[in-house]
C-alpha positions in Angstrom: 68.0 202.1 142.1 68.1 200.7 145.6 71.5 200.4 147.2 71.2 196.6 147.7 69.0 194.3 145.6 68.5 190.8 147.0 67.6 187.9 144.7 67.5 184.2 145.5 69.7 181.9 143.4 67.8 180.5 140.3 65.1 183.1 140.5 64.6 185.9 137.9 65.9 189.4 138.7 64.0 192.4 137.1 64.9 195.9 137.6 63.6 199.1 136.0 65.2 202.5 136.0 63.5 205.6 134.7 65.5 208.6 133.4 65.0 212.0 131.4 67.0 213.3 128.5 66.8 214.8 125.1 67.8 213.5 122.7 67.0 210.0 123.9 70.0 208.6 125.9 71.8 205.4 125.1 71.5 203.1 128.1 74.2 200.7 129.3 73.8 198.1 132.1 77.2 197.3 133.7 77.7 194.3 136.1 81.1 194.1 137.9 82.8 196.5 135.3 81.5 194.6 132.3 78.7 195.8 130.0 75.8 193.4 129.9 74.9 192.2 126.5 71.5 190.7 125.5 71.4 186.9 125.5 69.2 184.1 126.3 70.0 184.7 129.9 69.9 188.6 129.8 67.2 190.8 128.4 67.3 194.6 128.3 64.4 196.7 127.0 64.0 200.5 126.8 60.7 202.2 126.2 60.2 205.0 123.9 60.0 208.9 124.5 57.1 210.0 126.6 55.7 213.5 126.6 57.8 214.6 129.5 60.9 213.2 127.9 61.2 210.3 130.4 62.3 206.8 129.5 62.4 203.5 131.3 65.0 200.7 130.8 64.5 197.3 132.2 67.0 194.6 132.9 65.8 191.0 133.3 68.4 188.3 134.3 66.9 184.7 134.1 67.8 182.2 136.8 70.4 184.3 138.6 73.6 182.6 139.6 76.0 183.4 142.4 78.3 184.8 139.7 75.8 187.7 139.2 76.4 189.1 142.7 78.3 192.3 142.7 78.0 195.9 141.6 75.5 196.9 139.0 75.4 200.3 137.3 73.2 201.9 134.9 74.6 204.7 132.5 72.6 207.0 130.4 74.4 209.0 127.8 73.5 211.5 125.1 75.4 214.3 123.4 74.9 216.6 126.3 76.5 214.3 129.0 75.9 211.2 131.1 74.2 210.1 134.4 74.8 207.0 136.4 73.2 205.1 139.3 74.6 202.1 141.0 73.6 199.4 143.4 74.8 196.0 144.7 73.2 192.7 143.8 73.2 190.1 146.7 72.4 186.6 145.5 71.1 184.5 148.3 72.2 180.9 147.8 69.8 178.0 148.0 72.0 176.4 150.4 71.8 179.4 152.8 68.0 179.3 152.5 67.9 175.6 153.4 70.3 175.9 156.4 68.5 175.6 159.7 68.1 178.8 161.7 66.9 179.2 165.1 64.3 182.0 165.2 63.7 182.2 168.9 66.2 182.3 171.8 66.1 180.6 175.2 65.0 182.8 177.9 65.9 182.7 181.6 63.8 180.5 183.6 63.7 179.2 187.2 62.9 175.5 187.7 62.0 173.7 191.0 63.5 170.1 191.4 60.9 167.5 190.8 58.3 169.9 189.1 57.6 170.1 185.4 59.1 173.0 183.6 58.9 174.4 180.1 61.5 176.2 178.0 60.2 178.8 175.7 
């Protein structure tokens, strides 16, 4: 999982993590120290065993809110042990996107009095 996952507020977030293990591990998605549960807003799927004993688990959060920002972890456990990966979800607010931003800066220029000049 990437260290920081950016998502725009009210957009859907979709993350897939792959893993190996035998027997098939139990997968837990944890956001800000609370295990995520399947709901209308949260979907979690895990595909079956492949020949090379790999699995994929997908998390989909519909219409992400600012409250979903924070630390996200995935834990895979079976009778032989556990493995974990973590990252940070950064939710970019709609207000932040709409806020004006200057994308070029004024450069030094010399102007002669009485002549036209242009700022770039």
